[in-house]
N, C-alpha and C positions, 0 to 999 in steps of 0.2 A: 509281274504285276502283284500288288499287295492283296491280301485277303479281302479287305473291305471293297476294294475296286473290283475284285472278281465277282462279288455278289451283284454288282450293277453292270456287269460286262455287256449283257444284251441290251440294257436300257440306255446306256451312255456310250458315246464314242470312245474307243479305247485310249486315244491320246489324252482325252480330258480326264477320264478315270475318276479319281477321288474328288475332283472339283465339282462334279455333277452332284455328288452326295451332299457336299457342303452347301451348294446352292439350294437344293431341295429342303434341307434343314432350315436354312435361313428364311426361305419363303414361308415355311410352316410357322416359325417363330414370329414372323412379321404378321401373319394372319391372326395368330392368337393375341398378339399385342394390340392389334387393331380392334379386336372384340372388347378388350378391357380398357381402351383408351378413354372412353366416355366416363368411366368410373361410376360410382353410386353416391348419391348425395341425398340427404333427407330433405333439403330444400327443393330438389327436383321431384321428390316422391309426391304422388297425388292420392287423395282419399278415394277408396274404391266404393262408390255409391251403389254398386250392384248388390252388396251384402246387406241383408236386413236382419235386424235383431229385435227382440222384444222382451219385455219383462215377463217373468214367470208369474202366473196368477197366484194371488195370496191364499186361495183356498186349497192349495196342495196339502197343507197340514190336515185339513178336514178329510180329504180323500184317503190320506195315509192312515188316519185314525180309523176310518171306516174299513179299510182293507185289513188293518190289524185286528179289528173286532171280528171280521169275517173269518180270518185265519185262526183266531182264538177259538171260535166255535168249531172249526174243523179239527183243531188239535184236541179240544175237549171230547169231541165225538170219537176220535181215534183212541184216546186214552181210556175212555169209558168202555169201549168195546174190545179192548185188548185182553188177551189171555195171559195174565201176568206170569203164571207158573209155566206156561208153554214157551215163553220167549227165550229162556236160558241166557239172559243178558244181551240179546240182540236188540238192535234199534228197530223202531217202527217208522217206516217212511210214510209221509203224508204229503198231500198236494191239494191245492185249492184252485181249480180251473177258473173260478170266478175272478180271482185276483191275480193269478199267475204265480203265486207264491208256493214254495215247497220247503221241505225240511225233513228232519229226523227227530223222533222222540227217543230219548235215552234215559238211563237211570230211573226207570219206572219202579216204584216201590209202593206196596200196598200196606195200609195199617187200619186197625179197627179201634180207634180211640173213642171213648164214651159211647160205644155201641153204634158208631157211625162209620161206614166203610169209606175210606179216603185213599187217594192215590197221589203221590208226589212224583214229579218228573222234571226232566230238563228237555228243552226242545230248541232246535235250531230253526231259524226262519230265513230262507233265502228269497229275496224279492228284488224288485227293480231299485229300491232305495238302499240295498245293501244286505249284509248278513248279520243277524242278531241272534244271541243265545238268550233264552228265557228259562226261568225256573217257575214252576207252577204247582198248584194243588187243586184237585177237584174232589168233591165228596158227594155221595149218593144223597139225593133229596127226596127219595121215595117214589113209588110208582114207575120205576125204571128211568127216572130223570137224574141228571147229574148237574151240580152247580160248581162253577169255577170260583174258588175262594181266593186264589192268588195266581197272578200271571205277570211277572215283572222281569224286565231285562236284567241280565247279570252284569 
């Protein structure tokens, strides 16, 4: 008896042998062929009316600007309270739970031009609308307050 027939020895009658395997394969191919016999046609395709879509509101730009301003205040507060000498080149992580944004402040440098203490920095902002890198500058405005002079995307 051949090796393929030996594999099916208990399943098929020994005189039939290899024919049993051929018939099983033939029935399997016929079943697969029957599944694809109808084919696919764009004419037969129907619109799925259960899906609903809608337009994104036009005021998303306004909320994004409000979030950016809130994040700008958070970054300004982090830069103004940082110990520039103690950082040793490390970044300052920041997060704004109000907007869900976060990032890192890097390249923090302090200068004292015209008798005014200023700090330049780079900051990353990770938010729901993407990741953006900003460069900015804040300066001391007196009485412990700081003013953002520049905050622009790179």
